[in-house]
C-alpha positions in Angstrom: 0.0 0.0 0.0 2.8 2.4 0.9 4.8 1.6 -2.2 1.8 2.4 -4.5 1.1 5.6 -2.6 4.7 6.8 -3.0 4.8 5.7 -6.6 1.6 7.7 -7.3 3.0 10.7 -5.4 6.2 10.5 -7.3 4.3 10.4 -10.6 2.1 13.4 -9.7 5.2 15.3 -8.6 7.0 14.6 -11.8 4.0 15.6 -13.9 3.6 18.9 -12.0 7.3 19.6 -12.3 7.1 19.1 -16.1 4.1 21.4 -16.5 4.8 24.9 -17.8 4.4 27.8 -15.5 1.2 29.7 -16.3 1.3 32.3 -13.5 1.5 36.1 -14.1 4.3 38.2 -12.8 3.7 41.6 -11.2 6.2 44.3 -10.4 5.1 46.3 -7.3 6.9 49.4 -6.1 6.6 50.2 -2.3 6.5 53.7 -0.8 10.3 53.8 -0.6 10.6 53.0 -4.3 11.9 49.4 -3.9 10.6 47.0 -6.5 9.1 43.6 -5.6 8.3 40.9 -8.0 5.5 38.4 -7.3 2.9 36.2 -8.9 0.2 38.2 -7.0 -0.2 42.0 -6.7 1.0 43.3 -3.3 -2.2 45.3 -2.6 -5.7 44.5 -3.6 -6.2 47.6 -5.7 -2.9 47.0 -7.5 -2.2 50.8 -7.6 1.5 50.4 -7.5 1.7 47.1 -9.4 2.1 46.5 -13.1 1.7 43.2 -14.8 4.8 42.2 -16.8 4.5 40.7 -20.2 6.9 37.8 -20.4 7.5 36.3 -23.8 7.9 32.5 -23.9 11.3 31.2 -24.6 11.5 30.3 -28.2 13.9 27.6 -29.3 17.0 28.8 -31.0 16.8 29.4 -34.7 17.7 26.4 -36.8 18.4 28.3 -39.9 21.2 26.8 -41.9 24.2 28.8 -43.0 24.5 27.1 -46.4 25.2 29.6 -49.1 26.7 32.1 -46.7 30.3 33.2 -47.0 32.6 32.7 -44.1 35.8 34.3 -42.9 37.2 37.5 -44.5 34.8 37.3 -47.4 31.8 37.5 -45.1 33.3 40.7 -43.4 34.8 42.9 -46.1 37.1 45.7 -45.0 35.3 49.0 -44.7 36.1 51.8 -47.1 38.8 54.1 -45.6 40.0 51.4 -43.2 43.8 51.8 -42.8 45.7 49.1 -44.6 49.0 47.6 -43.7 51.6 47.5 -46.5 52.8 44.0 -47.4 56.4 44.8 -46.4 55.3 46.2 -43.0 53.2 43.0 -42.4 56.1 40.8 -43.3 58.3 42.7 -40.9 55.7 42.3 -38.2 55.4 38.6 -38.9 59.2 38.2 -38.8 59.3 40.1 -35.4 56.5 37.8 -34.1 58.3 34.7 -35.3 61.6 35.8 -33.6 59.7 36.5 -30.3 58.0 33.1 -30.5 61.3 31.4 -31.2 62.8 33.0 -28.1 59.8 31.9 -26.1 60.1 28.4 -27.6 63.7 28.2 -26.4 62.8 29.5 -23.0 59.9 27.0 -22.7 62.2 24.2 -23.8 64.7 25.1 -21.1 61.9 25.3 -18.5 60.6 21.9 -19.6 64.1 20.3 -19.4 64.6 21.8 -15.9 61.2 20.6 -14.7 62.0 17.1 -16.0 65.3 17.1 -14.3 63.7 18.1 -11.0 61.1 15.4 -11.4 63.8 12.8 -12.1 65.8 13.9 -9.0 62.7 13.7 -6.8 61.8 10.3 -8.2 65.2 9.0 -7.1 64.7 10.2 -3.5 62.9 7.9 -1.1 61.9 9.5 2.2 61.6 7.5 5.3 57.9 8.3 5.8 57.0 7.2 2.3 56.4 3.5 3.0 53.0 4.1 1.6 53.1 4.5 -2.2 50.4 7.2 -2.1 52.5 9.5 0.1 55.3 9.3 -2.5 52.8 10.0 -5.3 51.4 13.0 -3.4 54.9 14.4 -3.0 55.8 13.9 -6.7 52.5 15.2 -8.0 53.5 19.0 -8.1 56.6 18.1 -10.1 54.6 16.1 -12.6 52.1 18.9 -12.9 55.0 21.4 -13.6 56.3 19.1 -16.4 52.8 18.8 -17.9 52.3 22.6 -17.7 55.6 23.2 -19.5 54.7 20.6 -22.1 51.4 22.4 -22.8 53.2 25.7 -23.0 55.7 24.3 -25.5 52.8 22.8 -27.6 51.0 26.1 -27.7 54.1 28.0 -28.8 54.6 25.5 -31.5 51.0 25.9 -32.6 51.4 29.6 -32.8 54.6 29.3 -34.9 52.9 26.9 -37.3 50.2 29.5 -37.8 52.8 31.9 -39.2 53.9 29.6 -41.9 
């Protein structure tokens, strides 16, 4: 008997939760000018309350983009927009490539140093690390540093490949 009651109660609750909200929303302003939002007017005469018109949420548009141009062709340069001369752009690209190569060398040095620190720490066995988890917990920051440096190196390489 109790199981069927709870099953029925659960079904009714689910149906009520799935039903759309049909209540009205009112914005009431008190004497001090503070707004209050409610599904019923604050006073019976509703002098200081206005009913808000809420539009239902429409599903997002499913219009296809076939036939539309993408990229630079979709957004042409406005007339009068300053242009960069090809030689100036090449110089900028070369400067950027040089900076990225410097960052790449620095990131590689950081990665090598992080790997060396990890290797040194892996060789050390502390007396309180009879439990393997304690050793893993001690080594985790060193492994995270290596992973972070590897990600940095990969991102710099990705940026360099964009310039080619």
